[in-house]
Each structure stands twice: as C-alpha cells, then as structure tokens.
C-alpha positions in Angstrom: 28.2 26.5 -25.5 29.1 27.2 -22.3 32.5 25.0 -23.0 32.8 25.4 -26.6 32.8 29.3 -27.1 35.5 29.9 -24.6 37.7 27.2 -26.2 37.3 28.6 -29.4 38.4 32.0 -28.6 41.3 30.6 -26.7 42.3 28.7 -30.1 42.1 31.8 -31.9 44.6 33.6 -29.6 46.9 30.6 -29.3 47.3 30.2 -33.2 48.5 33.9 -33.7 51.4 33.5 -31.2 54.3 31.3 -31.4 57.4 29.9 -28.8 57.6 28.2 -25.4 55.8 31.3 -23.6 52.6 30.7 -25.5 52.7 27.1 -24.9 52.8 27.5 -21.2 50.0 30.1 -21.6 48.0 27.6 -23.6 48.5 25.2 -21.2 47.3 27.4 -18.4 44.1 28.1 -20.4 43.2 25.2 -21.0 43.5 23.9 -17.5 40.1 25.6 -16.0 38.4 23.5 -18.8 40.2 20.4 -18.0 38.9 20.8 -14.5 35.4 21.8 -15.4 35.0 18.6 -17.3 36.7 16.3 -14.6 34.2 18.1 -11.7 31.3 17.1 -14.0 32.4 13.5 -14.8 32.8 13.4 -10.8 29.3 14.5 -10.2 28.0 12.1 -13.0 30.1 9.0 -11.6 28.9 9.6 -7.9 25.4 10.2 -9.2 25.4 6.7 -10.3 27.2 5.5 -7.7 24.3 6.9 -5.6 21.7 5.6 -7.3 23.3 2.0 -7.8 21.1 -0.9 -7.3 22.4 -2.5 -3.6 20.1 -5.9 -3.5 17.4 -7.1 -5.5 14.8 -9.0 -3.2 11.4 -10.3 -3.4 8.3 -9.7 -1.6 5.9 -12.9 -1.5 2.0 -12.4 -0.6 0.3 -15.3 0.1 -3.6 -15.1 0.8 -5.1 -17.3 3.1 -9.0 -18.7 2.5 -8.5 -17.8 -1.6 -11.2 -17.7 -3.6 -11.3 -16.5 -6.9 -13.4 -13.9 -7.7 -16.3 -13.8 -9.9 -14.7 -11.1 -12.0 -17.5 -8.7 -11.5 -14.9 -5.9 -10.2 -14.0 -3.1 -12.9 -10.8 -2.0 -11.3 -7.2 -2.7 -13.3 -5.4 -2.2 -10.2 -5.5 -3.1 -6.7 -3.2 -2.0 -3.6 -1.5 -3.2 -1.1 -0.2 -1.4 2.2 2.8 -2.9 3.1 3.4 -1.6 6.6 5.7 -4.7 8.2 8.8 -3.8 5.8 10.5 -2.7 8.8 10.3 -5.8 10.5 12.2 -7.7 7.9 15.7 -9.3 8.2 16.9 -6.9 5.5 15.6 -3.9 7.2 19.1 -2.5 7.7 19.3 -2.0 4.1 16.4 0.2 4.2 16.2 3.8 5.1 14.0 4.6 7.8 11.4 6.1 5.7 11.7 3.3 3.3 12.3 5.8 0.1 15.3 4.0 -1.3 13.2 1.2 -2.3 11.2 0.7 -5.7 8.7 -2.1 -6.4 8.2 -4.2 -9.5 6.1 -6.7 -11.0 8.0 -10.1 -11.6 8.2 -9.3 -15.1 10.3 -6.1 -13.9 7.2 -3.1 -14.9 7.9 -0.6 -12.2 4.7 0.1 -9.7 3.6 3.2 -8.4 4.0 3.9 -5.1 3.2 6.2 -2.2 5.7 6.5 0.7 4.2 7.2 4.1 6.3 8.6 6.8 6.3 6.8 10.2 5.1 8.4 13.2 6.2 7.8 16.8 6.3 3.8 17.0 4.2 3.4 14.2 6.8 2.4 11.6 7.1 4.0 7.9 5.0 1.9 4.9 4.6 1.9 1.4 1.3 1.8 -0.4 1.9 0.1 -3.8 -0.4 -0.1 -7.0 -0.6 -3.8 -8.6 -2.0 -4.5 -11.7 -4.8 -6.9 -11.1 -3.6 -9.5 -13.7 -0.3 -9.8 -11.8 -2.3 -11.1 -8.5 -2.8 -14.7 -7.3 -3.1 -16.7 -4.6 0.6 -16.3 -4.2 1.8 -12.7 -5.4 5.5 -12.4 -5.8 6.6 -8.6 -6.3 10.6 -7.6 -6.7 11.9 -5.5 -4.3 14.9 -3.4 -5.5 17.1 -1.9 -2.7 19.1 1.4 -3.5 22.0 2.6 -1.6 20.6 4.3 1.5 21.7 7.9 0.3 19.1 7.5 -2.4 15.9 9.1 -1.9 13.1 8.6 -4.4 9.7 10.5 -4.4 6.3 8.8 -4.7 4.8 8.3 -7.7 1.4 7.7 -6.7 -0.9 10.5 -6.5 -3.8 11.1 -4.2 -7.2 12.6 -5.2 -8.6 10.1 -7.7 -9.3 6.4 -6.4 -6.7 6.8 -3.7 -8.2 9.4 -1.3 -5.9 10.6 1.6 -6.4 13.3 4.3 -3.0 14.3 6.1 -3.7 16.7 9.3 -0.1 18.1 8.5 -0.8 20.0 5.5 -4.4 19.4 4.6 -7.8 21.8 5.7 -10.2 19.5 7.4 -13.3 21.1 6.3 -12.3 19.8 2.5 -12.7 16.2 3.8 -15.1 15.9 6.9 -18.6 17.2 7.4 -18.1 20.0 10.0 -19.2 20.2 13.7 -18.2 21.4 16.9 -16.1 18.6 18.1 -13.3 19.0 15.2 -10.4 21.0 16.0 -6.6 21.1 14.8 -4.0 21.2 17.1 -0.1 21.1 16.9 1.8 17.8 17.6 4.9 17.7 19.4 5.6 14.2 18.2 6.6 15.1 14.7 6.3 18.9 14.6 3.1 18.7 12.8 -0.6 18.6 13.3 -3.2 16.2 14.2 -7.2 16.4 13.7 -9.2 16.3 17.0 -12.7 14.8 16.9 -14.6 15.0 20.0 -17.9 13.3 20.6 -20.8 15.9 20.9 -24.3 14.2 21.8 -26.8 15.5 19.2 -30.3 14.6 20.4 -32.4 16.0 17.4 -29.7 14.8 14.7 -28.8 17.9 13.1 -25.3 17.6 13.4 -22.9 15.0 13.4 -21.6 13.5 16.3 -18.3 12.1 15.2 -15.8 12.2 12.0 -17.5 11.7 8.9 -16.2 12.1 5.6 -17.7 13.9 2.6 -15.3 12.6 -0.3 -15.5 8.7 -0.1 -18.7 8.1 -1.6 -19.4 6.6 -5.1 -16.4 4.2 -5.3 -17.7 0.8 -6.9 -18.8 -1.5 -4.1 -17.2 -4.1 -6.4 -13.9 -2.9 -6.6 -13.9 -3.3 -2.5 -12.5 -0.9 -0.2 -9.6 -0.6 2.2 -9.4 2.2 4.9 -6.5 2.9 6.8 -6.2 5.3 9.7 -3.3 6.4 11.7 -4.2 7.7 14.9 -2.0 9.6 17.8 -4.7 8.4 19.9 -7.6 6.0 19.8 -9.0 4.6 23.1 -11.8 3.3 24.8 -15.5 3.4 23.1 -14.8 3.6 19.3 -16.9 2.4 16.2 -15.9 2.7 12.5 -18.1 2.0 9.4 -16.5 1.9 6.0 -20.1 2.1 4.2 -21.6 5.0 6.1 -24.4 7.3 5.0 -25.3 10.4 7.1 -28.7 9.7 9.1 -28.7 6.2 7.1 -28.7 2.4 7.8 -26.3 1.4 5.3 -23.2 -0.6 6.5 -19.9 -2.2 5.2 -17.3 -3.7 7.6 -18.2 -2.4 11.1 -16.0 -2.5 14.0 -17.0 -1.7 17.7 -14.7 -1.4 20.3 -16.5 -1.0 23.8 -15.1 -0.4 27.2 -18.4 -0.2 29.9 -16.1 1.3 32.6 -16.2 4.6 30.3 -20.2 4.2 30.2 -23.0 4.9 32.2 -23.4 1.2 33.1 -19.8 1.2 35.0 -19.3 -2.3 34.1 -15.8 -4.2 34.0 -16.1 -5.3 30.5 -14.0 -4.8 27.2 -14.0 -6.4 23.8 -13.6 -5.2 20.1 -16.2 -6.8 17.6 -16.6 -7.1 14.0 -19.9 -7.3 12.4 -18.9 -10.2 10.0 -16.8 -12.1 13.1 -16.9 -12.6 17.0 -15.1 -10.4 19.0 -11.8 -10.1 21.2 -12.4 -9.8 25.1 -9.9 -6.7 25.4 -9.5 -3.4 23.2 -7.1 -3.7 20.2 -6.8 -0.2 20.0 -5.6 1.7 22.8 -2.7 5.0 22.5 -1.0 5.7 19.1 -2.3 2.9 16.7 -2.6 2.3 13.0 -6.3 0.8 11.9 -6.6 -1.1 8.7 -9.9 -2.1 7.8 -10.8 -4.3 4.7 -14.2 -5.3 3.1 -15.5 -6.7 -0.2 -18.4 -7.4 -2.3 -18.3 -10.0 -4.6 -21.4 -10.6 -6.8 -22.8 -14.1 -7.1 -26.5 -13.4 -8.0 -28.6 -10.2 -9.7 -32.1 -9.5 -10.2 -34.9 -7.0 -9.9 -38.1 -7.0 -7.7 -40.7 -4.0 -7.0 -37.9 -2.0 -5.2 -35.4 -2.0 -8.2 -32.3 -4.0 -9.2 -30.5 -5.7 -6.7 -27.4 -7.7 -6.5 -26.1 -10.5 -3.6 -22.8 -10.9 -2.9 -20.2 -13.2 -0.8 -19.1 -10.6 1.7 -15.7 -10.4 3.4 -14.6 -8.0 6.1 -11.4 -7.3 8.4 -10.0 -4.9 10.7 -6.8 -5.0 12.4 -3.7 -3.1 13.8 -1.8 -3.5 10.4 -2.0 -5.6 6.9 -0.4 -8.7 7.4 -1.2 -11.7 9.4 1.6 -10.5 11.7 -1.1 -8.1 13.2 -4.0 -8.6 16.0 -6.8 -8.7 13.8 -10.5 -9.8 13.0 -11.6 -11.3 10.1 -15.2 -12.9 9.0 -16.8 -14.0 5.5 -20.5 -14.7 4.6 -20.5 -16.4 1.5 -23.9 -16.7 -0.6 -25.2 -13.9 1.9 -29.0 -13.7 0.9 -29.4 -10.0 1.5 -30.7 -8.2 -1.8 -28.5 -4.9 -1.9 -29.5 -2.1 -4.2 -26.9 -0.1 -3.7 -23.6 0.0 -6.2 -21.4 2.1 -4.7 -19.8 2.6 -1.5 -21.1 5.3 1.1 -18.6 7.5 3.6 -16.8 6.3 6.4 -17.5 7.2 9.9 -15.1 7.2 12.9 -16.9 7.6 16.0 -15.6 8.1 19.6 -18.4 7.3 22.0 -19.4 7.9 25.7 -16.9 9.2 28.2 -13.2 9.9 28.3 -12.9 8.6 32.1 -14.9 6.5 34.6 -15.6 10.2 35.9 -18.3 10.5 33.5 -17.2 14.2 32.8 -15.6 14.5 29.8 -16.6 12.9 26.2 -14.3 10.5 24.4 -12.2 11.8 21.2 -9.9 10.5 19.1 -7.1 12.3 17.3 -6.4 11.5 13.8 -2.6 12.0 12.2 -3.8 10.9 8.4 -6.5 9.0 6.7 -6.3 6.9 3.4 -8.8 5.2 1.4 -8.7 3.0 -1.7 -10.0 0.2 -3.7 -9.0 -3.4 -3.6 -10.9 -5.7 -5.5 -8.5 -9.0 -4.9 -6.7 -8.3 -1.9 -9.6 -7.3 0.1 -11.7 -10.2 -1.0 -9.5 -13.0 0.8 -7.8 -13.8 4.0 -5.4 -11.5 5.6 -2.0 -12.1 3.9 1.1 -13.7 5.0 3.7 -10.9 3.6 7.5 -11.8 3.7 10.5 -10.5 2.2 13.2 -12.8 1.0 15.9 -13.4 -1.5 14.7 -13.0 -5.3 13.9 -16.2 -6.9 16.6 -17.9 -9.0 15.3 -20.2 -11.8 16.9 -23.8 -12.3 16.0 -26.0 -14.8 16.2 -27.0 -18.5 16.5 -24.8 -21.4 15.6 -26.2 -24.9 17.8 -25.6 -27.8 17.8 -26.5 -31.4 21.2 -25.5 -32.3 21.9 -21.9 -30.9 18.8 -21.2 -31.0 16.8 -21.1 -27.6 13.4 -22.2 -27.3 11.3 -20.4 -24.5 8.0 -22.4 -25.3 7.5 -25.8 -26.7 4.2 -27.1 -27.9 2.5 -30.5 -28.8 0.0 -29.5 -31.4 -1.6 -26.6 -29.8 -0.8 -27.8 -26.4 1.5 -25.9 -24.6 4.1 -28.6 -22.7 6.7 -26.1 -21.8 7.0 -22.4 -20.6 10.4 -21.2 -19.2 9.1 -18.1 -17.8 6.1 -20.3 -15.9 7.0 -21.2 -12.5 3.8 -23.0 -11.9 3.0 -24.6 -14.9 1.1 -27.9 -14.4 2.4 -31.1 -15.5 1.6 -31.3 -19.3 3.3 -34.7 -20.2 7.0 -33.4 -21.0 9.1 -35.3 -18.5 12.7 -36.0 -18.4 13.8 -39.8 -18.9 15.2 -41.5 -15.8 18.6 -42.4 -17.3 19.2 -38.7 -17.8 17.7 -37.6 -14.1 19.7 -40.5 -12.4 23.2 -39.5 -13.8 25.3 -37.1 -11.6 25.1 -34.0 -13.8 26.8 -30.9 -13.0 24.4 -29.1 -15.4 21.4 -29.8 -17.6 20.7 -27.9 -20.7 
C-alpha cells in the first residue's frame, strides 16, 4: 500500500496533463519510487549475501570403548558439548562466538543448539541436541559455516531437561540452597558477575557447607547426565558429586581433588581422583577452568526384594577439563556392577570447596562459578571419551544403478537388501562388481 497509493495518484495527475513539461514532471515523480525499489532490492541482495553459506564441513565423533546400550533409556535426544571447535584448522572461518555456525544431521535436519560465550582463555562452545537415532560408534554431523558477519541466535532453550545457571543474569537462590558462604560479585573479566561459594564448616549439619543445587533432581538415571561448570577460580581441595542428596549417601560420578599442603596435615601431596578410576598425582583444576563430568547407568538386570524394586547397572563415569580426548581427564567403567540400586532418578549436583585457601590455614577455600550446565546424555555419556574432529564434508564415490532413465537407490534380491546408495557402512551382502569391469581403467563407473 505504501508504494501503490502514491503511484495511483501520480498516474491520475499525469493523465490529465500533456506536453513535454508534463513528461518531465512524470519522470521526477517516478524517481522516488524507483529509488525506494532499488534500495529495498539492495537490502535484500545484501541480506542474502551476508547469510550466504561459505563452507560445508563435517564433525566426526568417534567413541572409544563403545558398547551398545540395553535400550533402557527413554530420551529421544542426546546432547554434546562441543568445546574444541576453536582448535580446528578451520577456526579462521568461525566467529569467536561461533554464532555463524549451524549444525545438521547427515540427512540435513537442523539440530537445535545453545551458543555458550567464551570467558577469558576458555573458548566459546556449542551445546548441540542430536536425535539418539542418529548416534552410533562413529557419528557424523554436518557443520554449515556462514559468513563471519552472520549472527545466529540459540535455538535450544534451557529450563526443561537442559538446566543452566548463569551468574551474569540469574538469581542464585533459584538454583542453589542458600547458606552464608554464597555471594555475587562483579567480574572485571567480562564486566559481568560470578558466584562465590566459600567453604563454611557446619558441625551440627543444620546448613550446607558447599554449593548444592535445588533444581536438578528427578531426571531419569537411565538417561545419563553431563555436568559442565565454568569457573573463574577453582583450586585446592574440591569435590564434585553429580548425584547428591542433602544429608544423604547417594553417589554418581564423584571427583575429589586434594592438596594436603592446604589441610591441617601439611603434607606435600596433590592428586585428583575419580571414584570409578584411579588418580592423577597433580591437581587437574587450578585457576580459570571448565570442568566436564559425565555419568551413565545402563540397566542389565532388575528385581525385587524386601527393600523394594531395584536395578543393577553397567556404570560409566568420567571427569575432565573438556569434552573430547584432547582434554585432561579421568575415566572409569564398572560393568555388571552387583550393587542393587533402588532409586530411578538423579539427585542434585554438589560442588564442594574444602579445607583452607593457603597453607597459613587462616581463610577457608572457595570457588568462583560463572555458569553451570546440566543435561541428559543416554549414549555419549555411556561410552569412552570421544575423539571429535572437524574435516571436509564426505563426498560419495561409487556406483549408481539405473534402468533406462530411472535411478534405483536401493536394490533387493528377494527380501534381502543388496544395495543402498545412502548407506556408507552397508556390510558385504553379495553384490559385487566383476573383475573384468574393475580392472578396466575407467574414468567413471555408472
């Protein structure tokens, strides 16, 4: 209407006049409309140019110690925290906040993502949601790289099965049990805020002594759990339990970091340990770090006794400074664990600074938390820490089957599938190319 009405009145005016002067008037009156149309066309063309796809890459995720799950999980999606994209050889194509990247499954279905900002030396990351049907020992995702001036927004929302506390914007009392050791402080690193949790001894146990969530319990044990915590400071004696109950004894993956110089024992001994593995003779988390912890409970047996219904699990746990095998990590498996477990859901997450800040033993230890992310992971958490690489997109090379002009993407012998053009990993089913064709020096085979 904005364009059409002025043009209509100009037309009425011009039609009542004649001569050369009126032709000039007609030209002058049409010029603003022409400029308007050209300007909008310019904006459209530039918008298309800005949003243009620059590169199609591929993310390969190879899981070590891969074990097929028992299918006891109920989640339709798994989540993967991609924190090493900035280390890719293609990183020069990525924005520093990674917001010019989109991730898709191999069939080009777009995955929902949550863009996580960098902090100090800790890189930006992407939490991607992947259908469990698309995950295997070797999972391939498509990475669409757009122009660096493009800025996409997160499509994955938090508050459902994905939980996130962000000290820059959230109220800590809505996520954690309150106690005297908690305080919000201004952060000069990003002009935001951080949550400080200081160890406060409680001899009678009437209040918490550490950071203890109030929103994470109730998630299905069978769907696994990944906990990612980004710290402005984590150091000294710290423990983390991803299946905690207040005044309880439940344990999932349990990490304990110890520096005996900062205890009353005053011994020069440091190590980080995981309950399902051994230990490393040094502290893995010192300073500004990102802690990634995973736990998985895969049912192999169930029954009932006088205490109620129970399940027995294959258990897997790991903790590290990142998601992939490029990180420093501890990992352990306990297959056919004989323990009878009567709970079906996770408890809370507890992060406990402990003992003292220095060897003067005058001030208690503390952690400074930027954000905490908790999400289910039925498949990725169940297996060994993955190798995650970015590479060129796979190009298919092979044979296409035709009859006349019609292409057959699948071929059967009776009810047996002999050929599937869309299956890279189809086992040998007996459809072979004769040697007399293979041994010819063909440029193309169709």
